[in-house]
N, C-alpha and C positions, 0 to 999 in steps of 0.2 A: 504494500500499499504506499510506503514511503517513496518508492521509486516512481510510482504513478503520480504522486503529488509533485515531485521534482520535475517530471516530464511536463506536467501542466504548467510549470512556472518557466518553461524553456526560454533562455535568454538569447542575446544576440550581441555580437561585436562587429561594428562596421568601420573599417578603416579606409579613409579616402585621402589619396595624395592628389592635390591639384597641381597646377603648373608652378614651376619653380620661380622664385623671385630673384631677379638678375639686375645687377646695376653695373654699368660699364663693364660688361662681360665677366663680372665677379658674382658668384652665386651668393645670395644672401640667406635664403631658406631653400633647402634641398628636401622637398617633400618625399621623394622615393627613399632617401636615406632614413628619414624619420619613420616612414612606414615600415621599412625593413627592420629597424631597431625595435620598434614597439611590437612588431608582428611576432617576435620570438619570445616575448614575455608570456608565460603560461596564462591561458585565458581565465582561469579562476582568480588569479591576482589581478588581471585588468578589470574584471567584472566585479570583484569582491563578492563572489558567489560560487557555490559548488553545483549550481543547477546545470543540467545539459545546455550546451550553447552552440549556436551556429556562428561562423565567422566569415565575413566577406571582405575581401580586399579589392579596392579600386585604385589601380595606379596607372596613369596614362590615359584615362578615360577622355573622350573627346565630345561625347554627346550628353548634354544635360539631362535629357529625358531618360537615358540609361541610369545615370546616377539617381534620378528621381525614383525610378522603379525600384532600385536597390534600397533606397532610403525608406520607401513605403513598406517594403517587405520587412525590413529590420524594425520599423515602428510598430508592426503588427505583432511582434513577439509578445507573448503574455507576461514574460518575466523581465529581468533587468536588461537594460540596454546601454551600451557605451558606444558613442559616435566619436570617432577621432578624425579631425580634419587638419591638414597642413598644406600651406600654399600661400598664394597672394590674393588679396582683396582688391577688386577693381570696381569701376562704376560704369553703369549703363548711363551714358550722358543724356540720353533722351528722357529716360524715366527717373534720373537721379537716384538710382537705388544700387545697393551694394551687391556684388556678385563674388563667388569663388571662381577664379580663373581655372579652366581645365586645359589640358594639353592642346596647344595651337590657338588659344585665345589671344586676340590682338586688341588694341584700343578700339578699333572699328567693328570688331565682331562680338563684343561682349553680349549683346542681347541674344545672339544665336548660339554662342559656343561656351558660355559660362553658366554656373549654377546660381540662380537668384537666391540670395540669402533668405528671403522670406519663405522659400519653399521648405527650408529646414524647420522653421517655426510651425508652418502649416502641417506638416506630416507629424510632428511631435506633440502638437497641441492636445490631441485626444488621449494621450497616454496618462495613466494614473501618476499622481505625484509620488515622488520618492523612488521611482524605478528607472529614471533616465539620467545619464551623465553625458555631457558634451565636453570634449577635451580639444582645445585649439592651440596650434602653434602656427601662427600666421604672420605675414608681412603685408602692409598696405602700400599701394603705389600712390604717386603724387595726387592723382585725382581722388582717390578713395580716403586719403588721410583726413582732409578737412571735414568730410562728411562724418567720418568716424568720431572726430573730436566734437563735432556738433551734437552727435547722439550721446557721447559720453560713455557709452558702453557698447556691448555687441550681444544683445539677448538672443536666445534661440527659441525658448518657449517658456512660459510661466511654470510649466510642470517639470522643467529640466534644470538640473544643476549645471551651471557653465563654468568651466575653469580654463585658463589659458592665458596666452600673451598674444599681442599684436604689435609688431615692431613697426616703427615709422619709416618712411622712405629715406633713402640716403645713408643708411647705416652700413658699416663694413661688416660683411658676413664672414663665415668660416668655411667657405667653399662648399664642397660636396659632403662635408661632415654632418653628423647628427646635430640638430640645433641644441642649444645649451639648455633650454627649458625642458624639452623632451628628454634629453639625456639624464638630466637631474631627476625628473619624475621616475624614470626607469630605475635609476640608481636607488632611490628611496624605496621603491618596491622590493628591490633585491636585497637591500641591506638592513632595512628595518625589521625588528623582531615582531612577528605577526604581520597583519596587513593593516597599516594605518588607514583611517578614513580619508576620503578624497580631499576634504578641506585641509587637512594637515599636510597631505602630500603636496597639494598645490602651494601652500604657504611656504614650505621648506624648499620646494623646487624653485619658486620665483625668487625667494631670498638668496639661494645659492647661485642662480644662473647669472651669467654676465649679460644682463639685458642692455639693449641700447638706451641711451638717455631718452626719456619721454615715452617709452613703451607703455602701451595700455595693458594693464594687468587686470584680469577678470577672475573672480569678481573684483570690482573696484574697491578701494578702501571703504568708501561710504556704504557700498552694498554689503561688504563683509561685516562692517560695524552694525549695520541694521539687522543682519542675520543673527548676530550674537545677541543683540538687544532684544529681538522679538522672539527668540527660540532658545531660551536657556536650558530647556530640557534636552534639545538637540545637542547643545554643547556637552552636557553631562554625558550624553550617549557617546559622543566622539571620544570623550575622555576614557570611558569604559572600554571602547574598542582598541584604541591605540595609545593614548596618553601622550603627554608632552614631557619629554625629559631631556631636552637639548639645550637648556639654558646654561650659560657658561660664566665663570668668574669674570667680573668686569674690570677692565684696566682703567685706572684713574691718573689724571695728571696731578703734579704737585699743586695743591690748592692755595697758591699765593700769587698774586699779580699786583705789583705796586703796593699801595696801602690797603688794598681790599682782598679778601679771599675770593676765589673763583669756584664755581661749581665743578663737582666731579663730571667726568665725560664718558658715561657708559657706552654711548653709541660709537665712540671712536676706538673701540677694541681693534687693535691691529692684527690679531691672530684669531679672528672669529672663525669658528669651524664651518664647514660647508653647508651643514644642515641649519645654521643660525639664520633666522629671518631678519636679524638687525641690519645687516649690510643694505638690504633693500629699503628699509625704513630710513636709514641714514642718507641713502642716495636721494630719496624723495625730499627730505628736509633740506639737504645741502642744495638742491635745485630749486628751493623756494616753494615747494609743494607741501607747505606746513600742515594744512588741514588734512591732506591725505595721510601724511605720515602720522599725525596725532590720532586719526581715526583707526588706522591699522594697528598702531601700538595699543590703543585702548581695546581693541578687539582681542588682541593677543592677551592682554592683561585679564580680560573677562574669562577667557579660556583657561588661563593659569589659575585664576581664583577658583573656578569650578573644579579644577584638577587637583590642586595642591592646597588651597585653603588661604585665607586672608593674610596671615602673618608668615606664610612659608617664605623661604629664601627666594624661590622663583618669583613669587608675587612682589616681593620687595624689589627685586631686580627690575621688573617691568615698571614699577612705580618710579624708580629712578630714571628709566628711560623716558617716561612721560614728562618728568621734570626737566630733563635735558632738552627734550623736544620743545617744551614751552619756552625755555631760555633761548633756544636758537630762533624761535619764532617772535622773540621780543615780548612775550606775555609774561612779565616779570612777576605780576601778581600771582598767577597760577603757579609759576615756577617756585616762588617763595613758599606758598602753601604746601606744595608737593614735597620739596626738600625738607621742610620742617616735619612734615608727617613721616617721611623716611626716617629721619634721625630719631624721632620718638619711638617708631616701631623697633628700630635696631637697638635703641637704648633699653627696651624691655627685656632683651635677651643677651645683650652685650654690655661690656663694661664702659663707663663714661669716656675712658681714654682710648677705646677701640678706634683704630684708623677709620673704619667704615662710618662710625657715628660721627667723628669729628668732620670727615669729608662732607657728609650730608648737611651738617650744621653750618659749615662754612660756605657750602653752596647756597643754602637758604639766606645767609647774611648777604652774600654778594648780590643775589638777585633782589633782595630787599633794598639795598643801596641804590639799585637802578631804577627803582619805582620813582616816577616823577609826580604822580598824582598824590597830593598830601593825604587825602582821605583813605586811599588804598594803603599807603605805608602806615598810616595810624591804625588802621584795622588789623594789619598783619603783625605790627611791631610787638605788642605785649606778649603774644605767644612765642615769638622768636626770642625775645629776651628771657623769658622764663626757661626756654630750652638752653640758652647760652649759659645761664646761671648753674645748670646741672652738669656742666662740662668743665671741671677745674683745670684740665690739661690744655684747654684752648687758650690761645694767646689772650691775656687779660684786656689788652687794648681794644679787641674787637667788641667785647661786652661794653666797655666804657664808651666807645664811639657809637654804638647802637643806642645806648641810654641817652647820650647827648643829642643825637638826632631826633629821637622820639620826643624829647622835651622841647627842642626847637620847633618841631612840627606842631605840637600842641600849642605852643606860645604863638606861632604864626597863624593859627586858625581860631584862636580865642577871640571872642567879640571885644571890641574896644582896644 
């Protein structure tokens, strides 16, 4: 009876290699290489299921109707479905719509030789939620990239989980080798104990991959943050399946700059491990995409909170990362509050002269000195000063300067 049940849940893996992305005769994305690499991964690992499964490879297809037929067959599977697509995104200029270029697609033949992206959503729309995963490793051409940025995402269907990357035009590729994102996704499947959930696989692969500047990562940071916020039960389920155990000791700079302490810099760890998502977050912040970096860090923090608990070392690490991101974004009020909170949490389990405690406190003090708005500095000042008083090994002049500044602020804002 058990076998009959499995057969009724029969799944499908559909692997589609579109046309290669080429710039100045240099291959940026090699779909055939990606398909060959992911095609040798055992199907149960790809599908995260032991149900019987059919697998379809489409490499070199020229007829979009043939691809549609294979997609329709795959979507009809009653069990889990994985659709993997690699290639280049192009635009039908007449309809101003995105397409996946197939073999032989040119700028003038998109309408007739490429797969309309909306077909993917149409075919997957009727599938039950939770059974469909779409994995993408794509590059957009010059005409497609502005449209993609206007959309801000690349949805496939409301019922499908979509993970992947879309690289912008003009980046330097790695020839006919497997793309970095796909390679790291496969590496995670092979090296992780058990089979991690797709969300964790994606975050680790995107964090480790050498993505071009400005690459669109799906789900976007905002979508990922919304997923964590709206589905805490799903996060707990992910933790039960795979867990997150890849946080690393954080490297810190000497917390002194001139007359003021400076915050620790957990994002600038020079020896971050390949599975660490921090490099991707740091790249976002360094390129000025502060909101995306903050959203992604907060999503990871929520995941770690569900997995390890509020006061765990892993959770404190991510609180420090959020504090440093706030500093990089110039949000010194939030950075002060977060660094103060970090120091308090560490103080509960470490001695007052512990380097981690003092580094967080000096980070809070530095950010507080950067607050230009008197009301914000007055609000955050008392708690900071109470913290500094509990740290006898801290440079005494830091406490004195903080007290003097708070008194001056109160005097400047007093009526009369």
